[in-house]
C-alpha positions in Angstrom: 0.0 0.0 0.0 1.5 3.3 -1.1 1.3 6.4 1.0 -1.2 8.7 -0.7 -2.0 10.8 2.3 -0.7 13.9 0.5 -3.5 13.8 -1.9 -6.6 12.8 0.0 -9.0 14.2 -2.6 -7.6 11.8 -5.3 -7.3 8.9 -2.9 -11.0 8.9 -2.1 -12.2 10.7 -5.3 -13.7 13.5 -3.1 -16.1 16.0 -4.7 -17.3 19.1 -2.9 -20.5 20.8 -4.1 -23.2 23.1 -2.9 -23.7 26.8 -1.8 -24.0 26.4 1.9 -21.6 26.1 4.8 -23.0 23.3 6.9 -21.2 20.1 5.6 -23.2 17.0 4.7 -21.1 13.9 4.1 -22.8 11.2 2.0 -21.4 7.7 2.4 -22.3 5.0 -0.1 -23.1 1.3 0.6 -21.6 -2.0 -0.4 -20.8 -2.5 -4.1 -21.7 1.1 -4.9 -20.0 4.5 -5.2 -20.8 8.2 -4.8 -22.9 8.0 -8.0 -25.6 6.3 -6.0 -26.4 9.7 -4.4 -26.9 11.6 -7.7 -30.7 11.9 -7.2 -30.5 12.9 -3.5 -27.7 15.4 -3.1 -29.1 18.0 -5.5 -32.0 18.5 -3.0 -29.4 19.8 -0.5 -27.0 21.8 -2.8 -28.7 25.2 -2.2 -28.4 25.2 1.6 -25.5 22.8 2.4 -21.9 22.0 1.6 -22.1 18.5 -0.1 -19.2 16.1 0.3 -19.1 13.0 -1.9 -16.4 10.3 -1.9 -15.6 6.7 -2.8 -14.3 4.2 -0.3 -11.0 2.7 -1.3 -11.8 -0.1 -3.7 -15.0 1.6 -5.0 -15.7 3.9 -7.9 -12.8 6.1 -8.9 -10.8 5.8 -5.6 -7.1 4.9 -5.7 -7.3 1.0 -5.9 -3.5 0.8 -5.2 -4.2 2.1 -1.7 -6.3 -1.0 -0.9 -5.0 -3.2 1.9 -6.8 -6.4 2.9 -5.2 -6.2 6.4 -6.5 -2.6 7.0 -10.0 -3.3 5.6 -10.4 -6.6 7.4 -12.9 -4.9 9.7 -15.4 -2.0 9.3 -13.1 0.1 11.6 -10.7 0.4 8.6 -13.4 2.2 6.6 -14.4 4.2 9.7 -10.8 5.4 10.0 -11.0 6.6 6.4 -14.1 8.7 7.3 -12.1 10.2 10.1 -9.2 10.9 7.7 -11.5 12.6 5.2 -13.1 14.8 7.9 -9.7 15.8 9.3 -8.4 16.7 5.9 -11.4 18.9 5.1 -11.4 20.3 8.7 -14.9 19.1 9.3 -16.5 19.3 12.7 -20.2 18.9 13.6 -20.9 17.7 10.1 -24.1 15.9 9.1 -23.5 12.2 8.2 -25.8 10.4 5.7 -24.9 6.7 5.4 -26.5 4.0 3.3 -26.5 0.4 4.3 -23.2 -0.8 5.7 -22.0 2.9 5.8 -24.5 3.4 8.6 -22.4 1.3 10.9 -19.1 2.7 9.5 -20.4 6.1 10.5 -21.3 4.9 14.0 -17.8 3.5 14.4 -16.3 6.8 13.2 -18.2 9.0 15.6 -17.7 6.7 18.5 -13.9 7.1 17.9 -14.1 10.9 17.2 -17.2 12.3 18.9 -16.8 15.8 17.5 -17.2 14.7 13.9 -20.9 14.8 13.4 -23.8 16.8 14.9 -26.5 14.7 13.3 -26.6 11.3 11.6 -29.0 9.8 9.0 -28.8 6.0 8.7 -30.5 4.5 5.7 -31.3 0.8 5.8 -28.8 0.2 8.7 -28.1 -3.2 10.2 -25.9 -3.7 13.2 -25.9 -7.5 12.6 -27.2 -9.4 9.7 -27.3 -12.8 11.4 -30.1 -13.9 13.7 -29.1 -14.3 17.3 -31.2 -15.6 20.2 -33.9 -12.8 20.6 -32.4 -10.7 17.8 -33.7 -10.9 14.3 -31.2 -9.8 11.7 -32.9 -11.4 8.7 -30.5 -14.2 8.0 -29.4 -17.5 9.5 -25.7 -18.0 9.8 -25.9 -20.8 7.2 -27.6 -18.3 4.8 -24.6 -15.9 5.1 -22.0 -18.7 4.8 -23.8 -19.9 1.6 -23.9 -16.3 0.3 -20.1 -15.9 0.9 -19.3 -19.2 -0.6 -21.3 -18.2 -3.8 -19.4 -14.9 -3.8 -16.1 -16.7 -3.7 -16.9 -19.2 -6.5 -18.9 -17.0 -8.8 -18.9 -13.3 -7.9 -20.2 -12.0 -11.3 -23.0 -14.6 -11.3 -23.9 -13.7 -7.8 -23.9 -10.0 -8.6 -26.3 -10.4 -11.6 -28.6 -12.7 -9.6 -28.7 -10.8 -6.3 -28.6 -7.1 -7.3 -32.3 -7.1 -8.5 -33.4 -8.9 -5.3 -31.6 -6.4 -3.1 -32.9 -3.5 -5.1 -36.5 -4.8 -5.1 -38.9 -2.7 -7.3 -39.4 -5.6 -9.8 -41.6 -3.2 -11.9 -38.5 -1.1 -12.6 -35.8 -3.6 -13.7 -33.5 -0.8 -14.8 -32.8 -0.1 -11.1 -31.6 -3.7 -10.4 -29.6 -3.6 -13.6 -27.8 -0.4 -12.4 -26.9 -2.0 -9.1 -25.8 -5.2 -10.9 -23.5 -3.1 -13.1 -22.1 -1.3 -10.1 -21.3 -4.6 -8.4 -19.7 -6.0 -11.5 -17.4 -3.0 -11.9 -16.0 -3.5 -8.4 -12.8 -5.6 -8.2 -14.0 -9.1 -7.3 -11.4 -9.7 -4.6 -12.1 -6.4 -2.9 -15.8 -7.0 -3.1 -15.5 -10.5 -1.6 -13.5 -9.2 1.3 -15.9 -6.3 1.9 -18.9 -8.6 1.8 -17.3 -10.9 4.4 -16.5 -8.0 6.7 -20.0 -6.6 6.2 -22.2 -9.7 6.6 -20.2 -11.1 9.6 -20.1 -7.8 11.5 -21.8 -7.3 14.8 -22.1 -3.6 15.9 -25.0 -3.9 18.3 -22.9 -2.7 21.3 -21.6 0.3 19.3 -25.2 1.6 18.8 -25.6 2.1 22.6 -22.5 4.5 22.6 -24.0 6.9 20.1 -25.1 10.2 21.6 -26.1 12.5 18.7 -29.5 13.1 17.1 -30.0 10.2 14.7 -32.7 9.4 12.0 -33.1 5.8 10.9 -34.8 5.6 7.5 -36.3 2.2 6.9 -38.0 0.9 3.8 -41.3 -0.8 4.5 -40.1 -3.9 2.7 -36.3 -4.6 2.6 -34.8 -8.1 2.2 -31.4 -7.0 3.5 -32.5 -4.9 6.5 -36.0 -6.0 7.6 -38.3 -3.8 9.6 -37.3 -5.5 12.9 -33.7 -4.4 12.3 -34.7 -0.8 11.9 -36.8 -1.0 15.1 -33.9 -2.6 17.0 -31.5 0.1 15.8 -33.9 2.9 16.8 -34.4 1.4 20.3 -30.6 1.0 20.8 -29.7 4.5 20.0 -30.7 6.8 22.8 -31.4 10.0 20.7 -33.0 8.6 17.6 -36.2 8.5 15.6 -37.4 5.9 13.1 -39.2 6.8 9.9 -40.7 4.1 7.7 -40.6 5.0 4.1 -43.3 4.0 1.6 -40.3 2.9 -0.6 -39.4 -0.7 -0.9 -36.1 -2.5 -1.5 -32.7 -1.7 0.0 -31.7 1.4 -2.0 -34.3 4.2 -1.6 -31.6 6.7 -2.6 -32.1 5.3 -6.1 -35.7 4.0 -6.1 -37.3 6.8 -4.1 -34.9 9.8 -3.9 -37.7 12.4 -3.5 -39.2 10.7 -0.5 -35.7 10.0 1.0 -34.6 13.6 0.6 -37.8 15.0 2.1 -37.4 12.7 5.1 -33.8 13.9 5.6 -34.7 17.5 5.2 -37.5 17.3 7.7 -35.1 15.7 10.2 -32.4 18.4 9.7 -34.9 21.2 10.1 -36.2 20.1 13.5 
């Protein structure tokens, strides 16, 4: 891994937009990149300072900076969030994280409490595997089978699973876009990120969070079922849960207007 700290913008393909001064950091989910926010961030450009980026291994980030050792846990990605915020001198920013980025954001603020003044977690899951009284949506055997399929046939898995994750069967172009996004990710990086994501357990980390937090939950989501959103909201002391009419796991693509309005309402209260 080369030292690219001298050019953080290029390392993470950072884009800064908007006319406002209050920073809003948009963090994308697994197999995606900052392009997944293109229908959401324009709603905030007039009043906020928009920060978009790609995690190392995603989009147009510097792939040579990828280290399997560093990114063997979600904390590696959280440390990158901290690095981006430090480079841009961000304090009391607003964090908007989709899917696994929700927990990455939680880890980042728990390590550096001054980073964010408010957080929006879209389709968060602190643990994907069912455990005693906890319903994460998957049995451990399901996850192991998923990871095995990823290892043996990543492209096949991507094309089969992306439409299921996206939902909205009546709009197949959405599933196709997610599939294309998965397929352009380096397979080895994608496999490692999947393993780290689906085997993670961040339930304890939720209880440490102490900033106003909005959980946005789609009414039907195969990756993060309703019970997961309810658990997350109960575990974070200063949180509210909003159930969207949207379905699937990517309302930033399938229902950007509803998603943006919910975020705006939260930020203005």
